[in-house]
C-alpha positions, 0 to 999 in steps of 0.5 A: 506764714498762714501756710507753715501753721497749716503745715505744721498743724496738719502734720501734728495731726497726721493729716495728709495734703492730699486729704486737705488739698481735696477737701478746698477743692484745689491741688495736692502740688497747690497746697504744697506751694501755699504751705512752703509760703511760695502761694498765697492762702485766702483767710476763707481757705485758711479756716475751712482748711484748719477746721478740717485738720482740727475735726479729722484730729477729733476723729482720728483721736476717737478712733484710736481710744476705741482702737486701744482704750486709750489716747494718742501721745 
């Protein structure tokens, strides 16, 4: 279930699998399997991935606001 939660959060934050996989030091294919529930994810990997995704979302939101003067939908 953690893989599904990671995927949903990542997609909502508009962060790619490639970005998260690179941050975790794993292949995009392995991350795909984690998100699909085929491979397990350690608590440490889950925490590291979610922290990265949340931080990237905040960065992306700030960039959007700076360019448009508003916040993303």
